[in-house]
VOZA-824107 format. One record per residue (C-alpha): residue number from 1; residue in three letters; z, x, y. Coordinates in nm, 4 decimals. Each point is the difference from the previous one (the first is absolute). Example, Ala and Ser with C-alpha at 12.3 -4.5 7.8 and 13.67 -1.06 7.14 Angstrom:
2
@nr:1; rest:ala; Z:0.7800; X:1.2300; Y:-0.4500
@nr:2; rest:ser; Z:-0.0660; X:0.1370; Y:0.3440
This chain:
57
@nr:1; rest:met; Z:0.0000; X:0.0000; Y:0.0000
@nr:2; rest:val; Z:0.0833; X:0.2816; Y:0.2426
@nr:3; rest:ala; Z:-0.3270; X:0.1732; Y:-0.0863
@nr:4; rest:val; Z:-0.1978; X:-0.3141; Y:0.0832
@nr:5; rest:glu; Z:0.1755; X:-0.0320; Y:0.3358
@nr:6; rest:leu; Z:-0.0607; X:0.3704; Y:0.0695
@nr:7; rest:tyr; Z:-0.3706; X:-0.0459; Y:-0.0722
@nr:8; rest:arg; Z:-0.0122; X:-0.2978; Y:0.2379
@nr:9; rest:val; Z:0.1683; X:0.2000; Y:0.2767
@nr:10; rest:met; Z:-0.2367; X:0.2942; Y:-0.0529
@nr:11; rest:lys; Z:-0.2997; X:-0.2328; Y:0.0358
@nr:12; rest:glu; Z:0.1560; X:-0.1487; Y:0.3146
@nr:13; rest:ile; Z:0.0403; X:0.3509; Y:0.1445
@nr:14; rest:glu; Z:-0.3644; X:0.0791; Y:-0.0716
@nr:15; rest:glu; Z:-0.1084; X:-0.3182; Y:0.1784
@nr:16; rest:leu; Z:0.2251; X:0.0674; Y:0.3000
@nr:17; rest:glu; Z:-0.1339; X:0.3569; Y:0.0280
@nr:18; rest:arg; Z:-0.3579; X:-0.1343; Y:0.0021
@nr:19; rest:lys; Z:0.0973; X:-0.2555; Y:0.2636
@nr:20; rest:leu; Z:0.1644; X:0.2716; Y:0.2086
@nr:21; rest:lys; Z:-0.3159; X:0.2111; Y:0.0028
@nr:22; rest:gly; Z:-0.1941; X:-0.2930; Y:0.1413
@nr:23; rest:ser; Z:0.2415; X:-0.0914; Y:0.2781
@nr:24; rest:met; Z:0.0063; X:0.1375; Y:0.3518
@nr:25; rest:ala; Z:0.2760; X:0.2364; Y:0.1097
@nr:26; rest:gly; Z:0.2662; X:-0.1693; Y:0.2086
@nr:27; rest:ser; Z:-0.0941; X:-0.3518; Y:-0.1005
@nr:28; rest:ala; Z:0.2626; X:-0.2518; Y:-0.1042
@nr:29; rest:glu; Z:-0.1803; X:-0.0471; Y:-0.3313
@nr:30; rest:arg; Z:0.0223; X:0.3736; Y:-0.0731
@nr:31; rest:glu; Z:0.3703; X:0.0078; Y:0.0835
@nr:32; rest:glu; Z:0.0656; X:-0.2930; Y:-0.2329
@nr:33; rest:thr; Z:-0.2052; X:0.1631; Y:-0.2766
@nr:34; rest:glu; Z:0.1928; X:0.3252; Y:0.0427
@nr:35; rest:lys; Z:0.3269; X:-0.1933; Y:-0.0249
@nr:36; rest:gln; Z:-0.1173; X:-0.1728; Y:-0.3186
@nr:37; rest:leu; Z:-0.1184; X:0.3316; Y:-0.1424
@nr:38; rest:arg; Z:0.3376; X:0.1662; Y:0.0613
@nr:39; rest:ala; Z:0.1773; X:-0.2896; Y:-0.1709
@nr:40; rest:ala; Z:-0.2385; X:0.0105; Y:-0.2972
@nr:41; rest:glu; Z:0.0430; X:0.3760; Y:-0.0364
@nr:42; rest:ala; Z:0.3785; X:-0.0393; Y:0.0028
@nr:43; rest:glu; Z:-0.0327; X:-0.2667; Y:-0.2692
@nr:44; rest:arg; Z:-0.2201; X:0.2328; Y:-0.2054
@nr:45; rest:val; Z:0.2631; X:0.2746; Y:0.0169
@nr:46; rest:arg; Z:0.2706; X:-0.2466; Y:-0.1012
@nr:47; rest:leu; Z:-0.2007; X:-0.1319; Y:-0.2946
@nr:48; rest:lys; Z:-0.0948; X:0.3499; Y:-0.1172
@nr:49; rest:gly; Z:0.3672; X:0.0906; Y:0.0051
@nr:50; rest:met; Z:0.0850; X:-0.3044; Y:-0.2080
@nr:51; rest:leu; Z:-0.2753; X:0.0857; Y:-0.2463
@nr:52; rest:glu; Z:0.1122; X:0.3611; Y:-0.0280
@nr:53; rest:gly; Z:0.3574; X:-0.1144; Y:-0.0461
@nr:54; rest:ala; Z:-0.1055; X:-0.2299; Y:-0.2814
@nr:55; rest:lys; Z:-0.1859; X:0.2864; Y:-0.1702
@nr:56; rest:ala; Z:0.3083; X:0.2221; Y:0.0152
@nr:57; rest:asp; Z:0.2092; X:-0.2513; Y:-0.1963
């Protein structure tokens, strides 16, 4: 289950990175995308940690 969620977050990050490349610097849309990207990356780190912790058991 954690692996599936991690995969979903990784796909979300890829999409946000593509969206970021297409947005103009300083725009409100870019700022919102950057905020979403930071949150998704934090979630990815959290999920990877959970997955690694499960492997260690």
